[in-house]
Backbone as XML, in Angstrom:
<?xml version="1.0"?>
<chain id="A" units="angstrom">
  <residue number="1" name="MET">
    <atom name="N" x="4.857" y="-14.250" z="-8.842"/>
    <atom name="CA" x="4.573" y="-13.571" z="-10.116"/>
    <atom name="C" x="3.569" y="-12.399" z="-9.750"/>
  </residue>
  <residue number="2" name="LEU">
    <atom name="N" x="4.009" y="-11.272" z="-10.473"/>
    <atom name="CA" x="3.136" y="-10.043" z="-10.558"/>
    <atom name="C" x="1.614" y="-10.246" z="-10.862"/>
  </residue>
  <residue number="3" name="SER">
    <atom name="N" x="0.826" y="-9.974" z="-10.288"/>
    <atom name="CA" x="-0.665" y="-10.046" z="-10.498"/>
    <atom name="C" x="-1.224" y="-9.045" z="-11.728"/>
  </residue>
  <residue number="4" name="GLU">
    <atom name="N" x="-1.705" y="-9.645" z="-12.576"/>
    <atom name="CA" x="-2.224" y="-8.735" z="-13.806"/>
    <atom name="C" x="-3.164" y="-7.545" z="-13.196"/>
  </residue>
  <residue number="5" name="SER">
    <atom name="N" x="-3.841" y="-7.883" z="-12.114"/>
    <atom name="CA" x="-4.848" y="-6.788" z="-11.492"/>
    <atom name="C" x="-3.995" y="-5.683" z="-11.007"/>
  </residue>
  <residue number="6" name="LEU">
    <atom name="N" x="-2.733" y="-5.972" z="-10.497"/>
    <atom name="CA" x="-2.142" y="-4.863" z="-9.848"/>
    <atom name="C" x="-1.622" y="-3.594" z="-10.686"/>
  </residue>
  <residue number="7" name="PRO">
    <atom name="N" x="-2.158" y="-2.723" z="-10.678"/>
    <atom name="CA" x="-1.755" y="-1.408" z="-11.553"/>
    <atom name="C" x="-0.483" y="-0.985" z="-11.227"/>
  </residue>
  <residue number="8" name="LEU">
    <atom name="N" x="0.556" y="-0.872" z="-12.083"/>
    <atom name="CA" x="1.906" y="-0.181" z="-11.967"/>
    <atom name="C" x="2.030" y="1.150" z="-12.198"/>
  </residue>
  <residue number="9" name="VAL">
    <atom name="N" x="2.419" y="2.032" z="-11.467"/>
    <atom name="CA" x="2.555" y="3.535" z="-11.435"/>
    <atom name="C" x="3.646" y="4.126" z="-11.804"/>
  </residue>
  <residue number="10" name="ARG">
    <atom name="N" x="3.712" y="5.107" z="-12.431"/>
    <atom name="CA" x="4.867" y="6.071" z="-12.865"/>
    <atom name="C" x="5.544" y="6.569" z="-11.523"/>
  </residue>
  <residue number="11" name="CYS">
    <atom name="N" x="6.893" y="6.580" z="-11.581"/>
    <atom name="CA" x="7.567" y="7.114" z="-10.347"/>
    <atom name="C" x="7.115" y="8.556" z="-10.135"/>
  </residue>
  <residue number="12" name="LYS">
    <atom name="N" x="6.810" y="8.974" z="-9.113"/>
    <atom name="CA" x="6.387" y="10.551" z="-8.578"/>
    <atom name="C" x="7.479" y="11.353" z="-8.596"/>
  </residue>
  <residue number="13" name="LYS">
    <atom name="N" x="8.783" y="10.684" z="-8.416"/>
    <atom name="CA" x="9.829" y="11.629" z="-8.376"/>
    <atom name="C" x="10.417" y="11.893" z="-9.799"/>
  </residue>
  <residue number="14" name="CYS">
    <atom name="N" x="10.710" y="11.055" z="-10.714"/>
    <atom name="CA" x="11.325" y="11.226" z="-11.852"/>
    <atom name="C" x="10.344" y="11.319" z="-12.936"/>
  </residue>
  <residue number="15" name="GLY">
    <atom name="N" x="9.089" y="10.460" z="-12.856"/>
    <atom name="CA" x="8.070" y="10.652" z="-13.987"/>
    <atom name="C" x="8.485" y="9.848" z="-15.064"/>
  </residue>
  <residue number="16" name="ILE">
    <atom name="N" x="9.739" y="9.290" z="-15.202"/>
    <atom name="CA" x="10.040" y="8.178" z="-16.334"/>
    <atom name="C" x="9.831" y="6.751" z="-15.859"/>
  </residue>
  <residue number="17" name="GLY">
    <atom name="N" x="10.334" y="6.447" z="-14.733"/>
    <atom name="CA" x="10.519" y="4.938" z="-14.192"/>
    <atom name="C" x="9.045" y="4.679" z="-13.958"/>
  </residue>
  <residue number="18" name="THR">
    <atom name="N" x="8.993" y="3.189" z="-13.763"/>
    <atom name="CA" x="7.896" y="2.543" z="-13.300"/>
    <atom name="C" x="8.065" y="2.085" z="-11.716"/>
  </residue>
  <residue number="19" name="MET">
    <atom name="N" x="7.353" y="2.308" z="-10.822"/>
    <atom name="CA" x="7.505" y="1.826" z="-9.551"/>
    <atom name="C" x="7.152" y="0.170" z="-9.415"/>
  </residue>
  <residue number="20" name="LEU">
    <atom name="N" x="8.243" y="-0.407" z="-9.239"/>
    <atom name="CA" x="8.210" y="-2.057" z="-9.074"/>
    <atom name="C" x="8.088" y="-2.530" z="-7.656"/>
  </residue>
  <residue number="21" name="PRO">
    <atom name="N" x="7.262" y="-3.352" z="-7.461"/>
    <atom name="CA" x="6.966" y="-4.032" z="-6.133"/>
    <atom name="C" x="8.059" y="-5.129" z="-5.876"/>
  </residue>
  <residue number="22" name="LEU">
    <atom name="N" x="8.506" y="-5.113" z="-4.736"/>
    <atom name="CA" x="9.469" y="-6.089" z="-4.224"/>
    <atom name="C" x="8.854" y="-6.868" z="-2.961"/>
  </residue>
  <residue number="23" name="SER">
    <atom name="N" x="9.243" y="-8.132" z="-2.983"/>
    <atom name="CA" x="8.509" y="-9.000" z="-1.783"/>
    <atom name="C" x="9.970" y="-9.378" z="-0.964"/>
  </residue>
  <residue number="24" name="ASP">
    <atom name="N" x="9.632" y="-9.922" z="0.054"/>
    <atom name="CA" x="10.775" y="-10.239" z="1.013"/>
    <atom name="C" x="10.376" y="-11.381" z="2.157"/>
  </residue>
  <residue number="25" name="ASP">
    <atom name="N" x="11.240" y="-12.168" z="2.716"/>
    <atom name="CA" x="10.976" y="-13.050" z="3.772"/>
    <atom name="C" x="11.015" y="-12.100" z="5.124"/>
  </residue>
  <residue number="26" name="GLY">
    <atom name="N" x="10.030" y="-12.397" z="5.959"/>
    <atom name="CA" x="9.958" y="-11.931" z="7.292"/>
    <atom name="C" x="10.872" y="-12.446" z="8.135"/>
  </residue>
  <residue number="27" name="GLN">
    <atom name="N" x="11.085" y="-12.080" z="9.281"/>
    <atom name="CA" x="12.189" y="-12.760" z="10.384"/>
    <atom name="C" x="11.836" y="-14.145" z="10.620"/>
  </residue>
  <residue number="28" name="GLU">
    <atom name="N" x="10.509" y="-14.459" z="10.581"/>
    <atom name="CA" x="10.108" y="-15.789" z="10.924"/>
    <atom name="C" x="10.061" y="-16.802" z="9.956"/>
  </residue>
  <residue number="29" name="GLY">
    <atom name="N" x="10.413" y="-16.321" z="8.554"/>
    <atom name="CA" x="10.461" y="-16.915" z="7.326"/>
    <atom name="C" x="9.003" y="-16.822" z="6.301"/>
  </residue>
  <residue number="30" name="ALA">
    <atom name="N" x="8.144" y="-16.078" z="7.128"/>
    <atom name="CA" x="6.828" y="-15.892" z="6.284"/>
    <atom name="C" x="6.908" y="-14.743" z="5.105"/>
  </residue>
  <residue number="31" name="ALA">
    <atom name="N" x="6.395" y="-14.889" z="4.011"/>
    <atom name="CA" x="6.526" y="-13.944" z="2.873"/>
    <atom name="C" x="5.851" y="-12.722" z="3.378"/>
  </residue>
  <residue number="32" name="ILE">
    <atom name="N" x="6.491" y="-11.543" z="2.844"/>
    <atom name="CA" x="5.848" y="-10.294" z="3.011"/>
    <atom name="C" x="5.707" y="-9.586" z="1.553"/>
  </residue>
  <residue number="33" name="LEU">
    <atom name="N" x="4.450" y="-9.505" z="1.244"/>
    <atom name="CA" x="4.519" y="-9.165" z="-0.272"/>
    <atom name="C" x="4.532" y="-7.601" z="-0.455"/>
  </residue>
  <residue number="34" name="TYR">
    <atom name="N" x="5.128" y="-7.133" z="-1.220"/>
    <atom name="CA" x="5.102" y="-5.666" z="-1.475"/>
    <atom name="C" x="5.760" y="-4.968" z="-0.397"/>
  </residue>
  <residue number="35" name="LYS">
    <atom name="N" x="6.802" y="-5.395" z="0.084"/>
    <atom name="CA" x="7.705" y="-4.789" z="1.163"/>
    <atom name="C" x="8.113" y="-3.475" z="0.687"/>
  </residue>
  <residue number="36" name="ALA">
    <atom name="N" x="8.634" y="-3.288" z="-0.462"/>
    <atom name="CA" x="9.121" y="-2.303" z="-1.172"/>
    <atom name="C" x="8.633" y="-1.972" z="-2.399"/>
  </residue>
  <residue number="37" name="TRP">
    <atom name="N" x="8.797" y="-0.843" z="-2.841"/>
    <atom name="CA" x="8.455" y="-0.396" z="-4.161"/>
    <atom name="C" x="9.578" y="0.382" z="-4.631"/>
  </residue>
  <residue number="38" name="VAL">
    <atom name="N" x="10.350" y="0.144" z="-5.819"/>
    <atom name="CA" x="11.484" y="0.670" z="-6.437"/>
    <atom name="C" x="11.336" y="1.301" z="-7.766"/>
  </residue>
  <residue number="39" name="CYS">
    <atom name="N" x="11.681" y="2.631" z="-8.134"/>
    <atom name="CA" x="11.848" y="2.848" z="-9.299"/>
    <atom name="C" x="12.710" y="2.248" z="-10.343"/>
  </residue>
  <residue number="40" name="ASP">
    <atom name="N" x="12.228" y="1.811" z="-11.331"/>
    <atom name="CA" x="13.174" y="1.124" z="-12.298"/>
    <atom name="C" x="14.107" y="1.815" z="-13.209"/>
  </residue>
  <residue number="41" name="SER">
    <atom name="N" x="14.057" y="3.106" z="-13.011"/>
    <atom name="CA" x="15.135" y="4.082" z="-13.820"/>
    <atom name="C" x="16.313" y="4.001" z="-12.831"/>
  </residue>
  <residue number="42" name="PRO">
    <atom name="N" x="17.305" y="3.519" z="-13.822"/>
    <atom name="CA" x="18.495" y="3.556" z="-13.226"/>
    <atom name="C" x="19.198" y="4.949" z="-12.650"/>
  </residue>
  <residue number="43" name="THR">
    <atom name="N" x="18.703" y="5.962" z="-13.349"/>
    <atom name="CA" x="19.313" y="7.161" z="-12.752"/>
    <atom name="C" x="18.425" y="7.638" z="-11.688"/>
  </residue>
  <residue number="44" name="CYS">
    <atom name="N" x="17.384" y="7.325" z="-11.263"/>
    <atom name="CA" x="16.335" y="7.646" z="-10.233"/>
    <atom name="C" x="16.678" y="6.869" z="-8.946"/>
  </residue>
  <residue number="45" name="GLY">
    <atom name="N" x="16.277" y="5.645" z="-8.864"/>
    <atom name="CA" x="16.469" y="4.688" z="-7.809"/>
    <atom name="C" x="15.648" y="5.080" z="-6.635"/>
  </residue>
  <residue number="46" name="TYR">
    <atom name="N" x="14.498" y="6.063" z="-6.815"/>
    <atom name="CA" x="13.661" y="6.063" z="-5.623"/>
    <atom name="C" x="12.790" y="5.059" z="-5.155"/>
  </residue>
  <residue number="47" name="ASN">
    <atom name="N" x="12.609" y="4.933" z="-3.909"/>
    <atom name="CA" x="12.055" y="3.858" z="-3.211"/>
    <atom name="C" x="11.210" y="4.194" z="-2.135"/>
  </residue>
  <residue number="48" name="LEU">
    <atom name="N" x="10.180" y="3.168" z="-1.657"/>
    <atom name="CA" x="9.207" y="3.287" z="-0.473"/>
    <atom name="C" x="9.733" y="1.605" z="-0.032"/>
  </residue>
  <residue number="49" name="ARG">
    <atom name="N" x="9.774" y="1.826" z="1.577"/>
    <atom name="CA" x="10.090" y="0.500" z="2.145"/>
    <atom name="C" x="9.081" y="0.580" z="3.305"/>
  </residue>
  <residue number="50" name="ILE">
    <atom name="N" x="8.793" y="-0.728" z="3.789"/>
    <atom name="CA" x="8.036" y="-0.915" z="5.112"/>
    <atom name="C" x="9.095" y="-1.661" z="5.935"/>
  </residue>
  <residue number="51" name="ASP">
    <atom name="N" x="9.461" y="-1.213" z="7.134"/>
    <atom name="CA" x="10.257" y="-1.816" z="7.760"/>
    <atom name="C" x="9.831" y="-1.641" z="9.339"/>
  </residue>
  <residue number="52" name="ARG">
    <atom name="N" x="9.304" y="-2.923" z="9.986"/>
    <atom name="CA" x="8.924" y="-3.117" z="11.224"/>
    <atom name="C" x="7.586" y="-1.935" z="11.434"/>
  </residue>
  <residue number="53" name="GLY">
    <atom name="N" x="6.761" y="-2.000" z="10.522"/>
    <atom name="CA" x="5.708" y="-1.023" z="10.431"/>
    <atom name="C" x="5.901" y="0.477" z="10.089"/>
  </residue>
  <residue number="54" name="GLN">
    <atom name="N" x="7.113" y="0.808" z="9.916"/>
    <atom name="CA" x="7.647" y="2.279" z="9.619"/>
    <atom name="C" x="7.741" y="2.334" z="8.135"/>
  </residue>
  <residue number="55" name="VAL">
    <atom name="N" x="7.210" y="3.285" z="7.393"/>
    <atom name="CA" x="7.415" y="3.660" z="6.037"/>
    <atom name="C" x="8.661" y="4.546" z="5.902"/>
  </residue>
  <residue number="56" name="THR">
    <atom name="N" x="9.327" y="4.233" z="4.993"/>
    <atom name="CA" x="10.646" y="4.933" z="4.636"/>
    <atom name="C" x="10.532" y="5.379" z="3.188"/>
  </residue>
  <residue number="57" name="TYR">
    <atom name="N" x="11.039" y="6.287" z="2.999"/>
    <atom name="CA" x="11.026" y="6.677" z="1.288"/>
    <atom name="C" x="12.140" y="7.509" z="1.075"/>
  </residue>
  <residue number="58" name="GLY">
    <atom name="N" x="12.823" y="7.544" z="-0.248"/>
    <atom name="CA" x="13.705" y="8.178" z="-0.667"/>
    <atom name="C" x="15.104" y="7.964" z="-0.829"/>
  </residue>
  <residue number="59" name="ASP">
    <atom name="N" x="15.359" y="6.921" z="0.274"/>
    <atom name="CA" x="16.768" y="6.298" z="0.171"/>
    <atom name="C" x="17.150" y="5.688" z="-1.277"/>
  </residue>
  <residue number="60" name="GLN">
    <atom name="N" x="18.655" y="6.172" z="-1.406"/>
    <atom name="CA" x="19.072" y="5.724" z="-2.614"/>
    <atom name="C" x="19.351" y="4.320" z="-2.390"/>
  </residue>
  <residue number="61" name="VAL">
    <atom name="N" x="18.974" y="3.407" z="-3.327"/>
    <atom name="CA" x="19.119" y="1.777" z="-3.352"/>
    <atom name="C" x="20.688" y="1.484" z="-3.548"/>
  </residue>
  <residue number="62" name="GLN">
    <atom name="N" x="21.176" y="0.655" z="-2.523"/>
    <atom name="CA" x="22.533" y="0.352" z="-2.349"/>
    <atom name="C" x="22.496" y="-1.235" z="-2.689"/>
  </residue>
  <residue number="63" name="ALA">
    <atom name="N" x="23.308" y="-1.655" z="-3.619"/>
    <atom name="CA" x="23.363" y="-3.207" z="-3.637"/>
    <atom name="C" x="24.301" y="-3.593" z="-2.737"/>
  </residue>
  <residue number="64" name="LYS">
    <atom name="N" x="23.814" y="-4.999" z="-2.133"/>
    <atom name="CA" x="24.574" y="-5.515" z="-0.892"/>
    <atom name="C" x="25.575" y="-6.376" z="-1.805"/>
  </residue>
  <residue number="65" name="SER">
    <atom name="N" x="26.884" y="-6.434" z="-1.130"/>
    <atom name="CA" x="27.760" y="-7.539" z="-1.683"/>
    <atom name="C" x="27.341" y="-8.950" z="-1.260"/>
  </residue>
  <residue number="66" name="PRO">
    <atom name="N" x="27.478" y="-9.829" z="-2.311"/>
    <atom name="CA" x="27.202" y="-11.090" z="-1.760"/>
    <atom name="C" x="27.931" y="-11.747" z="-0.567"/>
  </residue>
  <residue number="67" name="GLU">
    <atom name="N" x="27.383" y="-12.505" z="0.261"/>
    <atom name="CA" x="27.993" y="-13.207" z="1.424"/>
    <atom name="C" x="28.657" y="-14.364" z="0.913"/>
  </residue>
  <residue number="68" name="LYS">
    <atom name="N" x="30.041" y="-14.484" z="1.394"/>
    <atom name="CA" x="30.828" y="-15.672" z="1.111"/>
    <atom name="C" x="30.397" y="-16.942" z="2.085"/>
  </residue>
  <residue number="69" name="ASP">
    <atom name="N" x="30.669" y="-18.061" z="1.408"/>
    <atom name="CA" x="30.364" y="-19.135" z="2.430"/>
    <atom name="C" x="31.276" y="-19.300" z="3.615"/>
  </residue>
  <residue number="70" name="ASP">
    <atom name="N" x="32.447" y="-18.895" z="3.461"/>
    <atom name="CA" x="33.392" y="-18.688" z="4.409"/>
    <atom name="C" x="33.293" y="-17.605" z="5.314"/>
  </residue>
  <residue number="71" name="ALA">
    <atom name="N" x="32.523" y="-16.855" z="5.138"/>
    <atom name="CA" x="32.378" y="-15.675" z="6.181"/>
    <atom name="C" x="31.675" y="-16.380" z="7.442"/>
  </residue>
  <residue number="72" name="PRO">
    <atom name="N" x="32.264" y="-15.605" z="8.464"/>
    <atom name="CA" x="31.492" y="-15.784" z="9.735"/>
    <atom name="C" x="30.077" y="-15.639" z="9.886"/>
  </residue>
  <residue number="73" name="SER">
    <atom name="N" x="29.335" y="-16.486" z="10.684"/>
    <atom name="CA" x="27.702" y="-16.386" z="10.784"/>
    <atom name="C" x="27.363" y="-14.976" z="11.659"/>
  </residue>
  <residue number="74" name="ARG">
    <atom name="N" x="26.570" y="-14.210" z="11.172"/>
    <atom name="CA" x="26.122" y="-13.101" z="11.887"/>
    <atom name="C" x="24.891" y="-13.485" z="12.906"/>
  </residue>
  <residue number="75" name="ARG">
    <atom name="N" x="24.475" y="-14.713" z="13.076"/>
    <atom name="CA" x="23.562" y="-15.003" z="13.919"/>
    <atom name="C" x="24.247" y="-15.080" z="15.381"/>
  </residue>
  <residue number="76" name="THR">
    <atom name="N" x="23.289" y="-14.859" z="16.275"/>
    <atom name="CA" x="23.623" y="-14.795" z="17.773"/>
    <atom name="C" x="22.819" y="-15.984" z="18.309"/>
  </residue>
  <residue number="77" name="GLY">
    <atom name="N" x="23.307" y="-16.496" z="19.408"/>
    <atom name="CA" x="22.782" y="-17.604" z="20.270"/>
    <atom name="C" x="22.842" y="-19.156" z="19.685"/>
  </residue>
  <residue number="78" name="THR">
    <atom name="N" x="23.713" y="-19.173" z="18.503"/>
    <atom name="CA" x="23.825" y="-20.603" z="17.749"/>
    <atom name="C" x="25.256" y="-20.946" z="17.821"/>
  </residue>
</chain>
């Protein structure tokens, strides 16, 4: 749940949307809070991400297709 003390800001690109924080799980399962920030305007899609210590921004957000249960595993070594 988003803390009430965390101020949300307007998107610096479009000026209309609000930048929303997103969290994720790390490679070893630990929670990574605010790994990405995404503009909630559907016409904008501006985002900031942190991947392995590198900050990337501006990439268009793309939806991933859901993985099927019968799809081969992508893990290696098992």
